[in-house]
VOGU-3710 file (C-alpha; in Angstrom, 3 decimals, decimal comma):
1> mitnienfrk> 78,144/-125,686/-176,378  80,035/-128,933/-176,774  80,967/-130,405/-173,393  83,543/-132,993/-174,558  85,004/-131,899/-177,875  87,180/-134,986/-178,380  84,235/-137,365/-178,011  82,170/-135,124/-180,279  84,914/-135,235/-182,953  85,062/-139,045/-182,658
11> kllfrsthrg> 81,291/-139,242/-183,143  81,434/-136,984/-186,216  84,355/-138,944/-187,652  82,451/-142,207/-187,329  79,257/-140,751/-188,799  81,111/-139,135/-191,702  82,952/-142,338/-192,637  79,999/-144,721/-192,257  77,411/-143,013/-194,431  76,156/-145,904/-196,490
21> tkemdlllgg> 77,697/-144,936/-199,806  81,402/-145,113/-200,491  81,384/-141,742/-202,280  80,011/-139,908/-199,261  82,329/-141,828/-196,925  85,275/-140,603/-199,011  84,066/-137,034/-199,440  82,685/-136,246/-195,998  84,992/-138,574/-194,093  88,034/-137,332/-196,002
31> ffkenqnsls> 87,064/-133,731/-195,380  86,532/-134,342/-191,692  89,732/-136,339/-191,203  91,758/-133,563/-192,797  90,042/-130,626/-191,102  88,624/-131,803/-187,774  91,260/-130,147/-185,603  90,994/-126,772/-187,329  87,195/-126,510/-187,298  85,585/-124,133/-184,830
41> enellefeki> 82,916/-125,330/-182,429  80,268/-123,695/-184,611  81,631/-125,464/-187,700  81,568/-128,798/-185,866  77,927/-128,224/-184,952  77,120/-127,277/-188,556  78,913/-130,379/-189,823  76,763/-132,479/-187,507  73,663/-130,928/-189,082  75,000/-131,594/-192,589
51> leftdkslsd> 75,407/-135,262/-191,655  71,616/-135,381/-191,152  71,063/-134,905/-194,901  70,611/-137,977/-197,076  73,441/-139,269/-199,239  71,289/-138,475/-202,280  70,917/-134,811/-201,265  74,598/-134,534/-200,461  75,792/-136,202/-203,655  73,453/-134,071/-205,769
61> wlifekpnnd> 74,957/-130,988/-204,123  78,619/-132,070/-203,959  79,067/-134,245/-207,035  76,391/-133,127/-209,465  76,542/-129,466/-208,350  72,784/-129,150/-207,985  71,817/-126,090/-205,920  70,634/-126,761/-202,395  69,955/-123,669/-200,307  69,511/-125,760/-197,173
71> ltnfliskki> 73,125/-126,902/-197,485  74,695/-123,696/-198,785  73,275/-121,723/-195,846  75,851/-123,376/-193,572  79,090/-121,437/-193,203  81,091/-124,687/-193,400  79,561/-125,603/-196,769  82,185/-123,646/-198,757  84,997/-125,540/-197,011  83,318/-128,846/-197,811
81> kdfkikp> 82,749/-127,822/-201,457  86,382/-126,693/-201,792  87,715/-129,974/-200,359  89,456/-132,172/-202,879  90,211/-135,831/-202,280  93,951/-136,466/-202,491  95,039/-139,499/-204,480
//
């Protein structure tokens, strides 16, 4: 259970926009900025776990569409995959 959801969202926003690679900052940060208020507590906790993966693993999965069962097992993974960056 998340005790202070607003602080938790701020932490996830920072972590998703300061990944180390610009591509992951745009993809994960953009997704989180757009969806943070509509995500359930469980989805927020899953997103935190996804942020633990390396940029290489995430870019292989998101950009190069390489299968990764560890990532696709999260319920939130479909929402992240379906996210499109708006120009």
